[in-house]
C-alpha positions as CSV (number, residue, x, y, z in Angstrom):
1,K,-6.3,-71.4,-32.3
2,N,-6.3,-74.1,-29.6
3,T,-8.8,-76.9,-29.7
4,Q,-9.8,-79.9,-27.6
5,G,-12.6,-82.2,-28.7
6,T,-13.9,-84.5,-31.4
7,D,-15.8,-87.3,-29.6
8,K,-13.5,-87.8,-26.6
9,E,-14.7,-89.6,-23.5
10,H,-13.3,-90.1,-20.0
11,V,-10.2,-88.0,-20.7
12,L,-8.3,-85.3,-18.7
13,F,-7.3,-82.3,-20.8
14,M,-4.9,-79.8,-19.1
15,K,-3.4,-76.7,-20.7
16,E,-0.5,-75.7,-18.5
17,P,0.5,-72.0,-17.9
18,N,2.1,-70.4,-21.1
19,S,0.5,-73.0,-23.4
20,I,-2.4,-71.0,-24.7
21,R,-0.8,-67.6,-24.4
22,G,-3.9,-65.5,-24.8
23,R,-5.1,-67.1,-28.0
24,P,-8.7,-68.3,-28.5
25,F,-9.6,-71.8,-27.3
26,E,-12.4,-74.1,-28.3
27,M,-13.6,-77.4,-26.7
28,Y,-16.4,-79.5,-28.2
29,D,-18.0,-82.9,-28.3
30,L,-16.7,-84.1,-25.0
31,E,-18.3,-86.6,-22.6
32,H,-17.3,-87.4,-19.0
33,C,-14.1,-85.4,-19.4
34,D,-12.2,-83.0,-17.1
35,V,-10.8,-79.8,-18.8
36,L,-8.4,-77.5,-17.0
37,L,-7.3,-74.3,-18.7
38,L,-4.6,-73.0,-16.5
39,D,-3.5,-70.2,-18.8
40,H,-5.2,-67.0,-20.0
41,S,-7.1,-66.9,-23.3
42,E,-8.7,-64.3,-25.4
43,T,-12.0,-66.1,-25.9
44,V,-13.3,-69.6,-25.1
45,Q,-16.0,-71.6,-26.9
46,I,-17.5,-74.6,-25.1
47,D,-19.9,-76.6,-27.3
48,N,-21.7,-79.9,-26.8
49,L,-20.2,-81.2,-23.6
50,K,-22.0,-83.8,-21.5
51,N,-21.2,-84.7,-17.9
52,C,-17.9,-82.8,-17.9
53,R,-16.0,-80.7,-15.4
54,V,-14.4,-77.5,-16.8
55,L,-12.1,-74.9,-15.2
56,V,-11.4,-71.8,-17.2
57,G,-8.6,-70.0,-15.3
58,A,-8.8,-66.6,-16.9
59,C,-10.5,-65.4,-20.1
60,C,-9.8,-61.8,-21.2
61,D,-13.1,-61.4,-23.1
62,V,-16.0,-63.8,-23.7
63,V,-16.7,-67.4,-22.8
64,Y,-19.5,-68.9,-25.0
65,V,-21.3,-72.0,-23.6
66,R,-23.7,-73.8,-26.0
67,D,-25.5,-77.2,-26.0
68,C,-23.9,-78.5,-22.7
69,S,-25.7,-80.7,-20.2
70,H,-24.9,-81.9,-16.7
71,C,-21.6,-80.1,-16.5
72,Q,-19.8,-78.3,-13.7
73,L,-18.3,-75.1,-15.0
74,T,-15.9,-72.8,-13.1
75,I,-15.1,-69.8,-15.2
76,A,-13.2,-66.5,-14.7
77,C,-14.1,-64.2,-17.5
78,K,-15.1,-60.7,-18.5
79,K,-18.4,-61.8,-20.2
80,L,-20.3,-65.1,-20.2
81,R,-22.7,-66.0,-23.0
82,V,-24.9,-69.1,-22.4
């Protein structure tokens, strides 16, 4: 499982092609961050983000978005659960 999070602020997280390789991905507890997932993933969980910009390039199944505020989300997925 891939994870980005744990109280990070003002950081750019980028997952290059072939870095996730279809595995699940989680991001949580981020503030004023940019997250770019440029690889495909099975599922994505996005929890407790504030003032972030997120790009999910391709998710084969479900993207879960919980407890996020003032974020810009660009998501390509099969199902979106908010």
